[in-house]
N, C-alpha and C positions, 0 to 999 in steps of 0.2 A: 450873858451881854446883850443889852438890845443896844441895834448901833441904828438908829435914829439921825445920826447927825456924821457931816465929816471927822469930827473932836474924837468919838465915837469909836467910829472904825479906827482913827487913830492910836488912842490909848491900846486899842486890842490887839494893832499891832506892834506893838513897843511891846505891849507884855507880852507874846509872843515870842518877839527880838529878850527881850530878857528869860525868859526858860532857856531857849536858843542859847543865848550866851555860857549859861549857867549848865548846859550841858556839855558841851563844849569843855570846858571847862576841865570838865574833869573827863574826857574821852580823850584831849590833843597830850598829856601825856603816853599813852599805849601806843598810837602812834610814833612819840618820838621811840617807844624802848627797841620799835620794831623795826628800825629805820637801819641799813646799814651804810648809808650815805652819811658824812658827818658834816654836811652843806646841807640833806635833806632836817639830821635830826635838829641841827642849829636852826633854819628857817621857822622849826615847827615850837620851838623852844620861843624864839622869841614871840611868835605870834600869840604864844599860851600865853605871855603875857599883856600885850595888849588887851587880848580877852578877857584877863581882867579887870582890866581897865576900861572895858567897854559896859562891864557888867556894871561897875561902877556911874557911870555914864549915865544907866540907862535907867536908873535908880535918881539920879540926881532931876532927868527930866522928865521924869514921869511925877516926882514930888512936886517939881516949877508947873506941875498939873491938875494937884491936887493928888495923885493918888498914889494908889501903890500898888505896888510892880509883880507880887504875887498874884497868884491864884487860877493860872494860866500855864496848862502845858503844851508845847508845839511840840506836836507830833509829823510837821515836817522835819526837822533836826532829828526825834527821837529815829524817823525810819531811815537819814542817811548815813545819823552814828550806826545804825545797828547793821548796816552791808556794810559799811564798812570794816564791823567786826568779827563781820562771814570772812572777810578779804583776809586778817591776820590767821585768822584759823586754817586758811590754808596751807599746804603744804609748798610751796613758790620757793624760788630759784630768789637770792637776798638782790638783785638785780632788780630781777620781776617784779619783787616784793615792791621795792622804794616806788617804779614806774605807777603799781597801784594805789600806795600813801598819795603819791600827789593825784591820780584821776579822784582818789575820793576826797580828800579835802580840798580841789576847788572844786569836788559840786557844792561844796559849803559854804566855800566861798562865792561862791553863784549862788548860790541859795540866800546868802545875805547880804551881798549886792542888789537882787532886790529887792528886799525888804528894807534894806537902809534907805534904798532911792525911794522908795515910793513914802515915807512918814518924812522925810526931808521934806519932802513936794508940801506934803502937809499943812506941815508945819509952815514952810517960808508963805505957801497961800494965807495958814489963818495967824501970818506975825506971830512966831514963837520962837524968837529972834535969839534969845539964849539954848532954846533945847534945836534950837537949827544948827550952830556953830556947834557943836556935841557934837551930834549924829553924821553932821559934815565931815566932823577931825577922825568918825568913828567909822564914816563910808570912805575916807580918803584909803583909810590903811587899813581894810579889805580887800582896797583894790589892788593898793600895794606888793598883799600875801599872795593874793594871785597871780599878779606879776611875778613878784618871786618864783611862783610855782613852775609858770610857763619856764623860766630863763634856766629851772632847773634842768627839767625836764630838755628841752630844746639843749641846754650846754653839756649834755652827756648822761645821763640817766638810760633819757630814752633808746638811747643808741649802746651802752650798756645789756640790756635787756636786750633788742633786738641782736647782737653781739653772741649773746650766752644761746639764744636759742637757734641760730645759725651755729654754732657748736657744737651742742648737745649736748655738753656735759658740764655747760656753769659755772666752768673754768678762763678765765681771760687769757689772751691769749696774749702768749712773753712778747710777741714783736705789736700788739696793745695796748697803749696805757688801761691803765683800769681804772682810771677816772681824773675829775680835776679836780676829785677830794680828796683824801685820804682814807679811805676805805678797810673796814675791819671784815671779816671773813674766818668761818668755821666748815670743816664739814659736818659737825653737830653728829658725831656716832653715837647711834643709841637712840634719835630721839627723831629719824623717819623724817629729819629736815634738813636741808643746806642751808640753817639759817643761823647766827649767834643770837644767842639769847643770855640777855642779861636779865 
């Protein structure tokens, strides 16, 4: 695709985002399955539903520009997802894994926030009002998802992971609360991991 104009660049970035969102639709359920915090799992599941809507909005935006959404692969998102997959294969304490899932998810959110911010500005400059409204709606949802992840990390998940490191055994202190949410734990005997597998 030739990038001769800002319109060309906008279409290029929109197709990149379309590929990214479609990849995320496949990746988020795996992150949810490996989360042990109920709050984190709910946040991921909620964002999956939003991500499916983001795919639909991008189809609408590209259609309004007379373009097909297909034909491009987002290598950036593919790399972030592969990095996340490697994390999920690590032998990890459940709380530490939850903290790691948050990091992986926030890397994705920051990538998307940067991309959606750019296409919103392009749409604004070129007067694509309908497209701008749809893209801004998605951008706000991505920002809220990032804020939710921040709140979960700061609200207890990081502290639980750090506490487990101090204890050295991955088990909660009787004197300390297990979490701000209900948690599922398992010794997972026989699979070499202290993680609940579902």
